[in-house]
N, C-alpha and C positions, 0 to 999 in steps of 0.2 A: 337810312342807316344811322344818322345822327341820333334819332330817337331811340334806336336800339342800343346805343352806347350809354344811355342814361343810367341803366341798371348798375353797371360797374362803377360809374361815377358817384351815384348816390350811396351805394354800399361802401365805397371808399370814404366818403364824407362821414358816414356813420362810424366806421372803424377809426377814423382819425379823431373824431370827437371823443370816442371812448379812450383812445390812447393818450389824449391830452388831459384827461381827468387827473385830479389830485391822487397821489399814491394811496390815500386812505381807502379808496374804493377797491383796491386789490388786496387788502388785508383781511384776515379772518374776522368773523364776528366777535366783538367783545362781549363781556358779561352784561354790560349796560345795554348793548344792542339786542342781545337775546331777550332781555327784559322788555325792551320796546316792542319786539315781535309778539310778546305774550300779552300785550296791553291792547284792549279794544280802543276804537276811535274815541268814544266819549271819555274814557279814562285817560287816554293819551292827551287829548285836548285840555282836560282839566289839569294835568300835570304841567303842560306848557303855560297855562294861565297862572299857576302857582310859582312858576320859575324853577320847577324841579327838573324839567327836561328842556333842552334848547332845540329849536326848530332845525338847526344845522345837523344836530346829532340824529334826529329822526330821518332826515334826508340821507345822511351817510348810510344809515342802517338799511333803509329800503333801496337805496341806490345799489348797494352791494348785491342784494338779492335780485334786483331787476336785471343786473348785468349777467348774473348766473342764469336767470330765466331766459335771457336772450341767447346765451350759449347753447342751452339745451332745447329751446323751442323756436328760435327765430321769431320772437313776438314783437320786437320793437322796430320803429321806423325812425322818428326824429329823437335824438338824444339832447335833452335840454337841461342837463344837470348844472352846467355852469351858470345859466341864468337863474336856476332854482336856488343855487347857493347865494347869489346876490339877493334874491327875494327873501331868503331865510333871514338875512341880516336886517331887513326892513319890514318884514311882514307884520300884520296886525296880531300881536301875541295875546290879545284879549278877544279875538274874533271866535266865532263858533266853529271854525275849522283851523284854528291857530296851529301853524307848523306842520300841517298834514300834507304829505306828498300825494298828489293826485295825477293819475295818468289819463290820457285822452285818446279816443279813437282818432285815427289819422284824418278824419273829416273835419275835426275842430280847428278853427282858425286861431292861431297863436302868433302874435307879432314876432317877426324875425325868422320864422320857420316856414318851410314849404307845407302845402296841403297837396301832396302829389296824387292822392287817391290811387296810388300804384300805377299811374299813367305818366308816360314820359313827357308829354307836352306841358305838364304842370310842375315839372322838376326845376329846381333852381329859380323859383319865383317866390321868394319869401313874402309872407303876408305883412301888410302895413299896420294892421290893427288887431287887437284881441277881440274875439267875439264877445257879445254881452255875457254869455255864460262864464267865460274865462274871467272877465272883469269882476263878476259877482263873486266867484270863488276866491280870487285874489283879495278882494275887499274883506272876505271872511277869514283871511289869514292863510289860505291854502298855498301850496307850492307846486305848480305845474312842472313835472320833471321828465316826462317822456310821452311819446305818442306811439300808437300800436297798430298792428297790421290788419289789413282788410282784403277782400276780393275787389278787383278793380271796377266792377260795375255795382258793387254793393247788393247784388241780386243772387247771392249764393250762401249756402250754409257751410261753405269752406272759405279759407282765407289764403288766397294765393294771388300773386300778381307778378308781372315781369320785372318790376323795380326791386321789390324786397324779397321775392321768392315765397316759399311755402312755410306756414306756421304749423308746428307739430302740437298734438295734444300732449300735455305734460304727463298724463297718466299712462298712455299706451302709444308707443311710437308707431307710425304708419297710419294713424287716425287723425282726423281734423279736430281742432278745438271748437269748431263751429264758425258761423259767419252770419252777418257780415262783421260782427264785433269779435272775431276769433282771437286776434292778438290780445285784446283786452282780457278776454276770458282766460287765455293761457297765462298771462302775466299774473293775474289775481289768483288763479288756482295754484300756480307754482309757489306763490308766496312773495313775488316781487313787488307787491303793492297790496293795499287794503281797499282802495276806492278808485274807481274809474268812471268816466262818463262816455256814453256811447249812444248810438241811434237804433231805432227799431221801426221798420216799415212792414216787415212780414215775419217777425220773430227774431230779429237780429240782436237783441240782448237776451231774450228768453232761451232760444235754442242753444247759443254758446254757453249760457249758464248751465243748462241741462247737460250738454255734452262735456263740460269741463269741471263742473262742481262748484258753481258760484251762486250768489243770491242776487236777485234783481227784481224790480217792479217796473213794468212798462206802463208809464202814466198816460192818461188821456191827453189829447191836444190841449195846450194852454196852461199846463202846470209848470213845465220846465222850459227855460229859454232855448230857442232853436235858431234865431235869426243870426245872420252874419257868418254862418259856417259854409263849408264846401259840400258839394254833392255832384256826382256824375249825371244824375237824373234831374237836372234843374228844371223847374216848372211842373214836375209831376206832383200833383196835389190831390189826385183821386183817392189815394190812400196816403195819409200824411205821415211823414217820417217824424218820430218823436225822440227827443233826447231823454235819457233816463240813467240813473246811477246803477253801477254794478259793484258788488263788494265781496269780500272774502267771508264775512260773517253776517248773520241777520241783524245783530245789534248795531253793527256799523251801517247797514242799509237804512234802518229806521232813523238813526241819528242823522245821517247825511241828508236824507230826503227832507227831514224837518228843518235842518240847518239851511238848506236852499230856500225853502218856502219862507222861513223866518227872515230871510234877507230881502223880502219883497221883490221877487224877480220881475214883477210887472213894472217896476221902476227902471229896469234895465232893458227890457225887450217888449215891444208893442204887441207881440203875439200872445203874451201871457195874461191869463185871467187874474184879476185882483182877488184871489181867494186865499185868505190867511190859513195857517195851519189849524185844523179842527181836531180837538181831543175827542176820541171815540170810546164809548163804553158799549161793548157787545152784550146782547142778551145771554143769559146763562145757558139757554137751550136754543140752538140755531137749527134752521132747516137748510141742509146742505145738499145741493144737487150734484150728481156725479154723471159726467159724460164718459161712459165706459168705452164708447167708440164713436167716431164721427160718421160711420157708415161708408167711408171711403177706404180707409186703411185701419184695420184693428191694431191696437197696441201690441208690440212684440212681448214675449214672455217677461223680459226684464222690466219693461215699462209698466206692464200690467201688474207685476208684482209690487212695484213701488206704489202704484195707485191703490192697490188693495191694502197694503200696509197702512197707508195714510187714512183711507176710509175706515179701516178697522180701529185705528187709534182714535179717530174722531167719534166713532160710534160708541167706543168704550167710555168716552167723556159724557155720554148722554145726549149727544146731538142727533137730530132726526136726519136720516140719510134717505134720499130719494133719487131715482134715476131721472136725469134731465135729457130730453130729446130736443135739440135745437131745430129751428127751421132748416130746410135742406142744406146740409153742409156742401153738397156738390154745387149748389147755386152760390154759396159763399166763396168757394174756391174759384168758380168760373168768373164771378164778378170782380173779385179782388185781383186775380192774376191779369185780367184784361185791363183793369184800371192802372195797375202798376206799370204795365208795358203797353199802354195804349198806342205808343209810337213805334212798337215792335223793336224797341231798343235803339232807335235812330240817334237820339241825343247822346246817350252814353257811349255808343260805339263811334260816334263822329269824332270823339276825342282820342281814340286809340289808333296808333300806327299799325300798319299792315303786319309788322314783324313782332308785335306784342301779343303773345298767347294769353288767353284768359280762360276762365273756368269752363270745363267741358259741359257741365250741365246747362250753363247759360248759353253756350254755343248751340247746343241741341235745341233749347227752347226757341232761340231766335231763328234758327233755320226753319223750324216748323212754322213759326209766326209769319215768316216771309215767303212761304210757299204760296203759289197761286190759290185763290180761294176755292176754285172748283175742285182742285186736287184734294184739299182737306174735306170738302163736302163728301166726296166719294169715299175717302179714307174713313170718315166718321160713320158713313152709312154701312161700310163693310164691318167695322167694329161692332156696330149696333145689331145689324141683321145676321151676320155670320157668327160673331163671337159672343153676342149678347152682352157686350160691355157698354152699358149706358153711361158710365162715368167718363171714360176717355172720349166717347162719342160727343158728349155734351161739351167737353173742353175743346176738342178739335174744331167743332163747328164754328167757334167764335175766336180762335186764336189768330187774329188778324191785326194789321195796322189799321187804326180807327180813323174814320172821317170825323169831322166835328159833330155832325148830328149823331153819329154812333156813340161818340164819347159822352155827349149830353144824355143820351138814353141810358148809358152805363151809370152815370151819376144818379139818374132817376131810379135805376134799379137798386143802387146802393142804399138810397134813402128808403126804398120800399123794404129791403131786407132788414134794415135797422128797425123799422117799425114792427116788422114781424117778430124780430128777436126780442124787442122791448115787451111786446104783448105776451110772448111765450114765457118770458122770465116772470112777469107779473102774475100770469095765470098759475104758474107753478108755485108761487109763494116762497121761492127759495131766497135765502139771504146771500149765499155765495155758491159758486160753481167750482168743482174740483175736477181736473182732468190731467192728461199727460201733456207735456210741452211739444212732444214729437212722437211719432209712432215707434221709433227706434232710438237706441243710444247713438253715440257719435259714429259717423261714417268713416270708412277708410278713405284715403286720399283718392280723389276723382270719383268718389261714390255718387256725387250729384249728377253724373251722367245718367245714372239709372233713377235716382230719387228726386230729380228736379221738380216734379209736380207734387211730391209728398210733403206739403207745407200746411195742410189744412188745420191742424190743431193750434197753430200759431196765428196764421193770417186771418182766421175767423174773427179774432178779437181786435185786430187792426181795422177790419172792415166795419165793425160796430163801435170802435173806439172805446172799448171797455178797459178799465184798469186791470192789469193781470201780472201776477208775480210768479217767480219760480224759486223753489227751495230744493236743494239736493237732498236725497233721502238715503240712497244706498249705492252699491256698485254692482256691475254685472258679475254674476257668479256662473262659471262655466258648468257647474254641476246641477244647478237648479233652473237655469234660464235658457236651456237648449230648446229648440223647436220640438214639438211632439213628433213621435215616430211616423204618424200618418199625415204629417204636413205635406201639402202638395202645392207648389208654387203655381202650377198651371191652372188651378181653380180660381185664382185671384184675378181681380180686375187689373188693368194696365198700370195704374198708379200704385196699387198695393204690391204688385210684382216688383216694381222698381224699388220700393222701400225694403222689401224683404230679400231682394237679391244679394244684399250686402250684410244681412244679419247672420252672425256667427258667434254664438255665446263663448266658444272656446277662445277665439281670437280677440273678442271684445272683453275678456275677463279683466276686471279691475276698472273699467270705464264707469264714470258717474252716471247716475240715473236720478232724475228729479220729478217733481210734480208741479202742476200749475194751479194757482189759486186765482180765481176771477171774481171781480165785483163789477158793478155797473159803471157807467161813464162818470169820471171825475170823483171816484170813490177811493182814491189812493190811500187815504188814512185808514179807511175801513179794511182795505185789502192788506195793508201792513199789519193791522191788528189781528186779522185772521191768519196771516202767515206766522205771527208770533204764537198764536194759539195752537197752530198745527205743529210747529217745531216742538212746543211743550208737550203736546199730546203724544207725538212720536217718542219723545224722550221718556215719557211715563211708561211706555211699553218696551223700553230698552233699545230704541232705535235712535242713535245719535250719529249724524254724518261725520265721518272721519276726514278731516282736511289733509291735503297733500303737503308734505314737508313742514308739518307743524313742529315747532321747536319746543 
């Protein structure tokens, strides 16, 4: 019962911290603050360097909007404005991130603040040290000012937990901003910040960016510091969790990623490869592969439209467009989901009190994983032989808590899949791959109960550890993105049914839709360059993504 009282206590702590802030945060935006909002990160940092803008003024501006975002979306967890104000007075005003307020996913360790992960047992246990990533950003002049909401297991495309409650999509109420970095996406999309840092183990920065309308690049392992932070799935390294930046604009994303690399992150964190920033010049004519479908869940009309618009824009620039068919996406989904939950969620759920409700999709997944094996074997056989559904049959056959030999076999299978993917990419001769980040736009709350297995477009690139970014392209349009009249849910496989059960273009009207740009492992600079090229190509055909709450 004590554990279940933590929610009210932590929320009161958050409310008290907001109430104790300087009165300036409750005042309307000034003309100077409006100007700050209209200034990109590289321009803003340059103005701080010249002494034209003070870091404290930047903090006040974004602090005001962050609090408004909190009121409307419930995206914030730890309020760190007071310490950020102190940091603003002593920050490195000549650093590459001078005076820039930066938000963090709740998993990031920041001295003096909890890393609750939305779990009661971690509440009121402030961290004693900053994580290496936080130290690096502070050394560059940044101002950590808040942390953002997550799902308590980090294993969902929704962001809900018993401590902080549910985060809303800032575009359409009743829909999730994504997960597990949903609070971060909601804050940035709303306009309560320009830059945040978050993790991705199965699409956790890319899917929220797609659901909410942000920019991100999921880097390969070893580019961005990750040590010293918190996770409910400690020891899970079959599919590595990667820290990556999320931003409100593409220019901000490219600038911040370079700023982090230029700070020599390998001198802060032993997990980082000593790879300096590499300037990239792309060929005038690229060969671009397109994955129109992963063969498990076809993209919904809204997502297919965004992909087509992107491909058409690139083709108009003279680039060669080819269809890319990856090695079995079902195998990628099977191997990755088993590796992520090889323990059937034992470690994550061991930290959760009996009275703490968590994501319904995760609950469903864990119940299946913990069923006796013989029941799943029968279930899989029935799906295959009676319904002809080879997709869910393949997954059910192996959704079990793994023994050590079974886990080792999975790691071996992962390496085998990576080798196949590497060969398929090389044989195709493509420079980049373009696809959707997810089969559908944002889900309604509790939609992961149906869509818990529909993660293939994102987790595939975690499995192979490829650099992959997301740019927002358009918004769902109720008039042109409806399902065709002859659409029949019953004809789909189990995973696709779950994805499409919540697709409704009329209710989703206005939700963001993005595309995913993929390069090979450790090709972050190339992917960023391709993202820039894609944004420019879309603009040339009249498609320019409209940000929410742009001033």
